[in-house]
C-alpha positions in Angstrom: 24.1 19.7 -9.8 23.8 22.5 -12.1 21.8 25.5 -12.3 19.6 25.5 -16.2 20.6 28.2 -18.5 18.9 31.2 -18.0 16.6 32.4 -20.6 17.1 35.6 -21.0 13.2 36.6 -22.3 13.7 40.5 -21.6 15.9 43.2 -22.2 17.0 43.6 -18.0 18.4 46.9 -16.6 20.3 46.7 -14.0 19.2 48.2 -10.4 21.9 51.1 -9.8 21.5 52.7 -6.1 23.6 55.1 -4.9 26.1 53.7 -2.6 25.9 55.2 1.2 27.9 55.9 4.1 27.1 51.9 5.2 26.4 50.1 2.0 24.4 46.8 2.1 25.8 43.9 0.6 22.9 44.8 -2.1 24.4 48.3 -2.3 27.9 47.0 -3.2 26.9 44.5 -6.3 25.0 46.9 -7.9 27.8 49.3 -7.0 30.2 47.1 -8.2 28.0 46.1 -11.5 28.0 49.7 -12.1 31.3 50.2 -12.7 31.8 46.3 -14.6 29.0 48.2 -17.1 31.5 51.3 -17.2 33.7 48.7 -18.4 32.6 46.3 -20.7 30.3 48.8 -22.5 32.4 48.9 -26.2 32.8 44.4 -26.0 30.2 42.9 -28.6 28.9 39.8 -26.9 26.9 38.8 -29.6 28.8 36.4 -32.2 26.2 35.3 -34.3 22.7 33.9 -34.5 20.8 30.9 -36.3 18.2 28.3 -36.2 17.0 29.1 -32.1 20.2 29.8 -31.2 22.4 32.5 -30.0 26.3 32.8 -30.1 27.3 35.1 -27.2 31.5 35.5 -25.9 32.7 36.2 -22.6 35.4 38.1 -21.1 37.5 37.3 -17.7 37.5 39.7 -15.5 40.8 39.7 -13.4 43.0 37.7 -15.2 45.6 40.6 -15.6 45.9 40.4 -11.4 46.5 36.8 -11.6 50.0 35.7 -11.2 52.2 33.8 -13.8 51.6 30.8 -12.2 48.2 31.3 -11.9 47.5 32.0 -15.2 49.1 28.8 -16.2 47.4 27.2 -13.7 44.3 28.7 -15.8 45.7 27.6 -19.0 46.6 24.2 -18.1 42.9 23.4 -16.7 41.7 24.8 -19.5 43.6 22.5 -21.8 43.4 19.5 -19.6 39.5 20.1 -20.3 39.2 20.3 -24.3 41.7 17.3 -24.6 38.7 15.3 -23.2 36.3 17.6 -25.4 35.2 14.3 -28.2 34.3 12.1 -25.1 30.9 14.3 -24.9 30.1 13.7 -28.6 31.0 10.2 -28.4 28.4 9.6 -24.6 25.4 11.2 -26.7 25.8 9.3 -29.8 27.6 6.6 -31.1 27.8 8.3 -34.8 28.2 11.4 -33.4 32.0 11.9 -34.3 31.7 9.9 -37.6 29.1 12.4 -38.9 30.8 15.7 -37.2 34.0 14.6 -38.8 32.5 14.2 -42.3 30.1 17.3 -41.9 33.8 19.3 -40.9 35.7 17.8 -44.1 32.5 19.1 -47.0 32.6 22.2 -45.0 36.1 23.0 -45.0 36.7 21.5 -48.6 33.3 22.0 -50.7 34.0 24.1 -53.3 30.6 24.5 -55.4 27.9 27.2 -54.8 27.8 28.5 -50.9 24.7 30.7 -51.8 22.7 28.5 -52.1 19.5 28.0 -50.1 20.9 24.3 -49.4 23.8 25.7 -48.6 23.0 27.9 -46.0 20.9 25.0 -45.1 23.7 22.9 -44.6 26.0 25.3 -42.5 23.2 26.2 -40.3 22.6 22.6 -39.5 26.6 21.8 -39.1 26.6 24.7 -36.3 23.6 23.3 -34.9 25.4 19.7 -34.3 28.4 22.0 -32.8 26.1 23.6 -30.4 24.8 20.3 -29.1 27.9 18.2 -29.2 25.9 16.0 -31.7 23.1 15.6 -33.8 20.1 15.7 -31.3 19.1 19.1 -29.6 20.8 20.1 -26.5 17.4 20.2 -24.7 14.7 18.7 -26.8 16.7 15.9 -27.1 15.3 15.3 -30.1 17.3 14.5 -33.4 18.3 17.9 -35.7 16.3 17.7 -38.6 18.5 18.6 -41.8 16.8 21.2 -43.9 18.6 20.1 -46.9 17.8 17.0 -48.8 19.4 13.6 -49.0 19.8 14.2 -52.9 21.9 17.9 -51.7 23.9 15.7 -49.4 25.0 13.1 -51.7 25.8 15.5 -53.9 28.0 17.3 -51.2 29.3 13.6 -50.1 30.4 13.5 -54.2 31.9 16.7 -54.5 34.2 16.2 -51.9 35.2 12.5 -52.7 34.4 11.8 -48.8 32.4 8.3 -48.1 30.0 7.6 -45.1 28.4 3.9 -44.2 25.3 3.6 -45.4 23.5 2.9 -41.5 25.1 6.6 -41.2 24.0 8.0 -43.8 20.8 7.2 -43.2 20.5 8.4 -39.7 20.6 11.9 -40.2 17.3 11.7 -42.0 15.5 9.3 -40.8 13.5 8.7 -37.3 16.0 6.3 -36.2 17.4 7.3 -32.4 14.8 10.0 -32.6 15.5 11.1 -28.9 18.9 11.0 -26.8 17.2 10.8 -23.9 13.3 9.2 -23.2 12.3 10.0 -20.3 8.5 9.0 -21.2 7.0 6.7 -18.4 6.1 3.1 -19.0 8.9 2.5 -21.7 12.2 0.9 -21.7 14.0 4.2 -21.6 17.6 2.8 -21.9 16.7 0.9 -25.1 14.8 4.2 -26.6 17.2 6.4 -25.8 20.0 6.9 -28.4 22.7 8.1 -25.8 25.6 6.4 -25.7 25.8 4.9 -22.2 24.3 1.7 -22.7 25.3 -0.4 -25.9 22.6 -2.5 -28.2 20.6 -4.4 -26.4 21.0 -3.4 -23.0 17.3 -2.4 -20.7 16.1 -1.0 -18.2 16.0 -4.6 -16.3 19.7 -5.4 -17.3 20.6 -2.2 -15.4 18.8 -2.4 -12.2 19.6 -6.0 -12.2 23.8 -5.5 -13.1 23.8 -2.7 -10.3 21.9 -3.9 -7.7 24.3 -7.1 -6.7 26.9 -4.6 -6.7 27.6 -3.6 -2.3 29.5 -0.7 -1.5 32.2 -1.8 1.2 30.7 1.3 3.5 27.0 1.1 3.4 26.9 4.4 4.5 29.7 5.9 1.7 27.9 4.4 -1.2 30.0 4.5 -4.5 28.1 6.2 -7.5 28.1 2.8 -9.3 27.9 3.0 -13.2 29.0 6.8 -13.2 32.1 6.3 -15.2 31.5 4.0 -17.7 29.3 2.2 -20.1 27.4 -0.8 -19.8 27.3 -3.2 -22.8 26.2 -6.9 -23.6 29.0 -9.2 -25.2 28.1 -13.0 -25.4 24.5 -12.4 -23.4 26.4 -11.2 -20.6 26.6 -7.3 -19.4 29.8 -5.5 -18.8 31.0 -2.5 -17.9 33.7 -0.3 -20.2 35.4 2.2 -18.0 36.6 5.2 -18.9 40.3 5.7 -17.8 43.4 5.7 -19.2 43.8 2.2 -21.1 40.1 1.4 -21.1 37.1 3.4 -22.8 38.5 6.8 -24.2 41.3 6.1 -22.6 44.3 8.2 -25.6 41.7 11.3 -24.5 42.1 10.8 -21.1 45.9 10.1 -21.2 45.9 13.9 -22.6 43.2 15.3 -19.9 46.3 13.5 -17.6 49.0 14.9 -19.3 47.6 18.8 -18.6 46.7 17.7 -14.7 50.0 16.3 -14.5 51.3 20.0 -15.4 48.8 21.8 -13.4 49.5 20.1 -10.2 52.8 21.2 -10.9 51.7 24.9 -10.7 48.9 24.2 -7.6 48.1 27.3 -5.5 49.1 25.3 -2.4 49.2 21.4 -1.4 45.1 21.3 -1.1 44.8 21.9 -4.4 48.0 19.3 -5.7 46.7 16.7 -3.3 43.0 17.1 -4.8 44.6 17.2 -8.9 46.6 13.9 -7.9 43.6 12.1 -6.9 42.2 13.2 -10.1 45.0 11.9 -11.8 45.1 9.0 -10.0 40.9 8.3 -11.3 41.8 9.1 -14.5 44.5 6.3 -14.9 42.2 3.8 -12.5 39.1 4.7 -13.1 38.4 3.3 -9.5 35.3 5.0 -7.5 37.1 4.8 -4.4 39.2 7.2 -5.5 36.6 9.0 -7.2 35.1 9.6 -3.7 38.7 10.7 -1.9 39.3 13.1 -4.8 35.5 14.9 -3.7 36.6 14.6 -0.6 40.1 16.6 -0.7 38.2 18.6 -3.7 35.8 20.0 -1.5 38.0 20.2 1.4 40.3 22.7 -1.1 39.1 26.5 -0.4 41.8 28.3 -0.7 43.5 30.1 -3.6 42.3 32.1 -7.0 41.5 29.2 -9.5 38.9 26.4 -8.8 37.7 23.9 -11.8 35.5 21.4 -12.4 36.4 18.2 -14.8 35.3 14.8 -15.0 32.0 12.5 -15.6 30.0 14.3 -13.5 26.4 15.3 -13.8 24.1 12.1 -14.6 20.7 14.3 -16.8 21.8 12.9 -20.4 21.6 9.3 -18.6 17.9 8.2 -18.6 18.3 6.0 -15.3 20.4 8.7 -13.9 23.6 6.5 -13.3 26.7 8.0 -16.0 27.9 11.2 -15.6 28.7 13.3 -18.8 32.6 14.7 -19.2 32.7 18.3 -18.2 34.6 21.1 -17.6 35.1 24.7 -16.3 37.7 26.4 -15.0 36.9 29.6 -12.5 38.6 32.4 -11.4 37.4 33.2 -7.9 35.7 36.9 -7.5 36.6 37.7 -4.2 34.9 41.1 -3.6 31.2 39.4 -4.8 32.5 36.0 -3.0 32.5 37.9 0.2 29.6 39.8 -0.3 27.6 36.8 -1.0 29.2 34.2 1.3 26.7 35.2 4.0 24.6 33.2 2.7 26.5 29.8 3.4 27.7 31.5 6.5 23.8 31.4 7.6 23.4 27.9 5.4 22.1 26.4 8.8 19.6 29.2 9.7 18.2 28.3 6.2 17.9 24.5 7.4 16.5 25.1 10.5 13.3 27.2 9.5 12.6 25.4 6.6 9.2 23.9 6.0 10.7 20.3 6.0 9.5 17.7 8.3 12.0 17.8 11.7 13.3 14.2 10.5 14.6 15.4 7.0 16.6 18.3 8.1 20.1 18.2 8.5 21.1 18.8 12.2 24.5 20.1 11.2 25.4 22.0 7.6 28.6 21.5 6.6 31.2 23.0 4.7 29.0 25.2 2.2 31.5 27.4 0.6 29.6 29.6 -1.8 31.9 31.5 -4.4 31.2 34.0 -7.5 33.9 33.3 -10.0 34.8 33.8 -13.8 35.0 31.7 -16.6 38.0 31.1 -17.8 37.0 28.1 -19.8 34.6 25.4 -20.7 34.4 22.1 -22.3 32.3 19.0 -22.8 28.9 19.2 -21.3 29.6 22.6 -20.1 29.8 24.1 -23.4 28.9 25.9 -26.0 25.7 25.6 -23.7 26.3 26.2 -20.0 25.2 26.3 -16.8 25.3 29.4 -14.6 25.8 27.9 -11.1 27.0 24.6 -10.2 27.0 23.2 -6.9 29.1 19.4 -6.0 29.8 17.1 -5.5 27.0 15.2 -6.3 27.2 12.5 -3.6 24.7 12.8 -0.7 27.0 11.0 1.8 30.1 13.8 0.6 27.5 16.7 1.5 26.1 15.6 4.7 29.3 14.6 5.9 32.1 16.9 4.3 30.3 19.3 2.5 29.9 20.8 -1.0 31.3 23.6 -3.5 28.4 26.2 -4.7 29.7 28.8 -6.9 28.4 31.4 -9.7 29.2 32.2 -12.9 29.2 35.7 -13.0 30.9 36.7 -15.9 28.7 34.1 -17.2 25.6 35.9 -16.3 27.3 39.1 -17.3 27.3 38.7 -20.6 24.0 37.1 -21.0 22.5 40.5 -18.8 24.9 42.2 -21.3 23.9 40.9 -24.5 20.6 42.2 -25.4 17.1 41.6 -24.9 13.7 41.6 -26.3 10.1 43.0 -25.9 8.9 39.2 -24.9 8.6 40.7 -21.0 5.8 43.1 -22.3 3.8 40.8 -24.1 3.8 38.0 -21.8 3.5 39.9 -17.9 -0.2 40.4 -17.3 0.3 44.3 -16.0 2.3 47.2 -15.2 2.8 46.2 -11.7 4.9 43.1 -12.8 6.7 44.8 -15.7 8.0 47.6 -13.6 8.7 44.7 -10.4 10.9 42.3 -13.5 12.5 45.6 -14.7 13.9 46.5 -11.4 14.2 43.8 -9.1 14.4 40.8 -11.8 17.8 40.8 -12.3 18.5 40.4 -8.6 15.8 38.3 -7.7 17.6 35.7 -10.6 20.8 36.0 -8.8 19.5 35.3 -5.3 17.5 32.8 -6.5 20.7 31.2 -8.1 22.2 31.2 -5.2 19.9 29.6 -2.7 19.3 26.8 -5.5 22.8 25.9 -5.3 24.1 26.7 -1.5 21.2 26.4 0.5 18.7 24.1 -2.3 21.2 21.2 -3.2 22.5 21.6 0.5 19.3 20.4 2.8 18.0 18.1 3.8 18.3 14.1 4.3 17.8 10.5 3.3 15.9 8.5 5.6 18.3 6.1 7.4 18.6 2.9 5.2 17.0 4.5 1.6 18.8 4.2 -1.4 20.5 6.8 -3.3 18.2 8.7 -5.2 19.0 7.6 -9.0 18.5 4.1 -7.6 14.7 4.8 -5.8 13.5 7.7 -7.4 15.1 6.2 -11.0 14.1 8.2 -14.1 12.8 11.0 -12.3 15.5 11.5 -9.5 17.4 14.4 -12.0 13.6 16.6 -12.0 12.8 15.9 -8.1 16.4 17.4 -7.3 16.2 20.3 -9.1 12.8 20.9 -8.1 13.4 20.5 -4.7 16.4 23.2 -5.0 14.6 25.7 -6.7 11.8 25.0 -4.4 14.2 26.2 -1.3 14.9 28.9 -3.2 11.6 30.2 -4.1 10.5 29.8 -0.1 13.1 32.2 1.0 13.1 34.7 -1.6 9.6 35.8 0.1 11.7 36.1 3.4 12.8 38.8 5.5 15.4 37.0 6.1 17.1 38.4 3.2 17.0 42.0 4.2 18.5 41.2 7.4 21.3 39.9 6.2 21.4 43.4 4.1 21.5 41.2 0.4 17.9 43.5 -0.8 16.3 46.5 0.3 13.0 45.7 0.1 12.4 41.5 0.1 8.6 42.0 -0.5 8.8 43.5 -3.8 11.9 41.2 -4.8 9.8 38.2 -3.5 7.4 39.6 -5.8 9.3 39.4 -9.0 10.9 36.1 -8.3 7.7 34.8 -7.9 5.9 35.8 -11.3 8.7 35.6 -13.4 9.4 31.7 -12.2 5.2 31.4 -12.8 5.5 32.8 -15.9 8.0 31.3 -17.2 7.0 27.4 -15.7 3.2 28.0 -17.1 3.8 29.9 -20.2 7.3 31.4 -21.4 9.9 28.1 -21.6 7.2 26.6 -24.0 8.7 28.7 -26.7 11.8 26.0 -26.5 9.0 23.2 -27.7 7.4 22.2 -30.8 3.5 22.2 -30.5 2.5 18.3 -29.4 5.6 18.3 -27.3 6.0 16.9 -23.8 7.9 18.3 -21.8 11.2 16.0 -21.3 14.2 17.8 -19.8 14.9 18.0 -16.4 14.5 21.7 -15.3 12.0 22.3 -18.0 10.2 19.8 -16.0 10.8 20.8 -12.9 9.7 24.5 -13.5 6.3 22.9 -15.1 5.4 20.7 -12.1 6.0 23.2 -9.3 4.1 26.1 -10.7 1.6 23.5 -12.1 0.8 22.2 -8.5 1.1 25.4 -6.8 -1.6 26.8 -9.4 -3.4 23.2 -9.1 -3.7 23.8 -4.8 -4.1 27.7 -5.1 -7.4 27.7 -7.1 -10.0 27.4 -4.3 -8.2 31.1 -3.0 -7.7 32.0 -6.8 -4.1 32.4 -5.6 -3.1 32.4 -9.2 -5.3 33.5 -11.5 -5.6 32.4 -14.9 -6.7 35.5 -17.3 -7.8 35.8 -20.5 -8.2 39.5 -22.0 -8.3 40.1 -25.9 -7.9 36.5 -26.9 -4.3 36.3 -24.9 -3.6 34.1 -21.7 -1.9 35.3 -18.7 -1.1 34.3 -15.0 -1.8 36.7 -12.7 -0.2 36.1 -8.2 -3.1 37.5 -6.1 -1.8 36.3 -2.8 2.3 36.3 -2.6 2.1 35.0 0.7 -0.1 32.2 -0.4 1.6 31.4 -3.0 4.6 31.0 -0.2 3.1 29.0 1.9 2.3 26.4 -1.5 5.5 26.1 -2.0 6.7 25.7 1.4 4.2 22.2 1.5 5.2 21.2 -2.1 8.9 21.3 -0.4 8.1 19.6 2.5 6.4 17.0 -0.1 9.5 16.7 -2.7 11.7 16.4 0.5 9.5 13.3 1.9 9.6 11.7 -1.6 13.4 12.0 -1.6 13.9 11.1 1.7 11.6 8.1 2.1 12.8 6.9 -1.9 8.6 6.8 -2.8 9.0 6.5 -6.3 5.5 6.4 -7.0 5.2 9.7 -5.1 7.9 11.0 -7.7 6.4 9.2 -10.9 2.9 11.0 -9.9 4.6 14.7 -8.8 6.1 15.3 -12.7 3.8 13.0 -15.4 0.9 14.5 -13.4 1.7 18.0 -13.5 5.6 18.1 -15.7 4.9 16.2 -18.9 2.1 17.1 -20.6 1.3 20.8 -21.8 -1.7 22.8 -22.0 -1.4 22.7 -26.3 -4.1 25.3 -26.5 -1.7 27.8 -24.0 1.0 26.4 -26.3 -0.4 27.2 -29.4 -1.1 30.2 -28.3 2.1 31.5 -26.7 4.3 30.1 -29.7 2.2 32.2 -32.2 2.7 35.4 -29.9 6.4 35.1 -29.8 6.0 34.8 -33.7 6.6 39.0 -33.6 10.6 38.1 -32.0 13.7 37.2 -33.5 15.7 36.7 -30.8 16.6 32.9 -30.2 15.2 31.1 -27.2 18.6 29.5 -26.4 22.2 30.8 -26.0 26.1 29.5 -26.1 29.1 30.8 -25.9 32.6 30.8 -27.7 35.6 30.8 -25.5 38.2 33.2 -25.0 41.3 31.6 -26.3 44.4 31.8 -24.3 47.5 32.1 -25.9 50.9 31.4 -24.5 53.9 33.4 -25.4 57.2 31.1 -24.6 60.9 31.8 -24.2 64.0 30.5 -25.7 63.8 27.5 -23.1 60.0 27.1 -24.4 59.0 28.1 -21.2 55.8 30.5 -20.9 56.9 33.8 -20.0 53.2 35.4 -20.6 49.6 34.0 -21.2 47.6 36.8 -23.6 43.1 36.3 -23.8 42.5 36.6 -27.1 38.8 36.2 -28.8 38.1 33.7 -31.5 36.9 35.4 -34.5 33.9 33.4 -35.0 31.6 30.2 -34.0 32.9 27.9 -37.0 36.5 29.0 -36.4 36.4 27.9 -32.8 35.1 24.7 -33.8 37.1 23.8 -36.3 40.0 24.4 -34.4 38.9 22.5 -31.6 38.4 19.4 -33.7 41.8 19.8 -35.3 43.7 20.6 -32.1 41.8 18.3 -29.8 41.5 15.3 -32.2 42.0 12.7 -29.5 39.0 9.6 -30.5 38.8 7.8 -32.9 35.4 8.0 -34.5 34.0 4.4 -33.5 35.2 3.5 -29.3 
C-alpha cells in the first residue's frame, strides 16, 4: 500500500527547537532537519510548472557515503526499474505508446512556428501526457483534453510526415474511453474503464466468474490471482496473458531481468541476494507462488543500506482490485532518521492492543513491522513522475500476519516538497489565527507522524475473520479506498494520544494532534476539491477515503457541534470545537471500518463510500474553486529523477558513479523514451 502524494497547499516552516542535553526523538529530528536545510539552501527544487502540475527535482543525500559496490547496486536497480517503464504506459491504456511516440516525433521534428499559441498548447498536452504515463489524468482518471484543434493536429502530422490510424487520431479528441478507471456505482466497471488490464468484451461478471473458480493450494495463504496478467476473451473464452519473459511485456521484462541479475551479483548480503533471485525467477515464470516466496524473503531481508520496490504491485488502477501496476522505487536507508522513528515499529503491539477495534479483529501478535526513512535514488512506472511519500508492503494479508511488512517514508521526497515553496492557501482556508498558528508550528511534524502511523501501524493492524476472502474479493471496487481510509483512521486516532509524547516523538501531543485534525478535516471537506472540475464526483481512492472519513465524522458530530460549519463574509470554514470527541468519532469509525474489512461486508462498504465519499457539495466546491483562483501554485507535483552516470575503465568496469540532474522535464522524458524503448506500440 502506498500513502497518497501530499498536496503542499501551504508554505510550511520547519519547527526548530534547541537541542537539550538529553534530546528527545523529536528534538533530534528537528536538529537534523535544520542541518539539512542549511546544506540544501542553494538547491533549486522547482524545474517548471504547467497546467495543474509542478515539476520538482530531488537530491540523494548520503550518496557519497556509499561504497562503490553499493552504488553499483543502486545503479543496477534503477536501470532495471527504468527498463520496465513502458509497461506502465501500456497498462494504463492500449493506445498510449502509439500516441506518445507520435507526439514525441512531432515535438522533436516539427520546424514550424513554435511561438504560436497552438504549439504551446501542444507542448503542454505532451507534458501532461508524460506526467500521467498516458492520456488520462494521473489523479482524476479523466481523459486529458487537448487545448488545440483537430485541424491543428492534422497540420502537425502533415508537416512532420507522421501517420496514425483513424482510431488513434480520433480517440485523442472524442469521448471514447473517457475514464481510465471508472469506480461509479451500478455500472460495469471493467467494461467502462479504459485501463488496459482487460481485453475487449470482458465484464465485471466475467472477472468474478473466472477468478471465483480458482483455488489456492493452501487456503490460508491465498495466491494473488490476476496480479500479473491481462484478462482477455479469445473465441469467447477467457484467457490470461501473463506478464513474464516470453509472455506479455516479455521484451521489457528480459531487460529488467538482465539488470536484476547484475544487482544480485553485488547484493549486500545473502538474504538480499536470495530475494533478488526469487524476483528474477518470478519475472521468468510469472508464477504467483514464486511471487509470494519472493515477498516473504524480501520482507525478511531488512539488513543493508539499499532496498527497493520492483514489480506489479499496487492495484488502485484496476477497478476490481486484482491487477498490479508496474512500479519501482530504489532506496538508500537514512540510518539516523530510521533509528529515531523505529520507536513506532517497536511499539506496534501496544498500538494494536490499545486500538478501539473489536477484540476479534485485533492481532494477538504484530510481527515483523520494520520502518525506515529512506532517500529515493530513482523511480519508474506508477511511482514516477508522481510519487508516493510512504509505502507499506507486501500487500498480501497473510504475509503481513505471518511474516510482517516493510514500511518506508521517502524522506528526500518529503524534503523536496517542503523546500519547493508553497502558497498563501493556508490563510485563505483556515478558520482563525489559532488554526493557522498550529499548522505553521506543528503541521509538518503532524504530517510526518501521520505518514509513519498510517504505514507502520495502520496497514499492519487488524485481521480478517476466519474464512473471509481477500478484500479485493469481498469489498471489490471499494477495497482500495476502504483500506486507505482504515490506515488513515489508525493514524488519526493515535495522533491525539499522549503515548506519542511518552515515546519522545513530540513535545506537546495535544497541539500536534490538533494541527493534524485541523489539516485532515480542512483537506477532506474543502481544499482537496481544487483537484476536481466543478460537477465531478470523487473518483480516486485516497481522495474518496479522505472525504468519507471527514464527512462521516462531521455528520456524527453534528449533535454536539464537534465540527462546526462556519459561514463568514460569504466564505465557508470548518472549525473543530471538540478535539477529544472528534477522536472518539474517529475511533468508532475505525472500529466499523475494520469490522467491514474483517467480515467482508460489501453492503456496508458501499453505503459508507457512496454515502460520504463520492458526491461533492456543489456549493462548497464552486466556492473553493473561486477562492483558489488567486493562487498560482499548481495543485499537483511530481519529479524528474537524478541521473546516475557511471565512469568506466578500459575494461568496461565501473569505477565511479556520479549523480547529476537532468536539464529539464522534456529532456528526461525524451531520453527515457529513447534509451528504454523495449516494447512495441501494440502489445
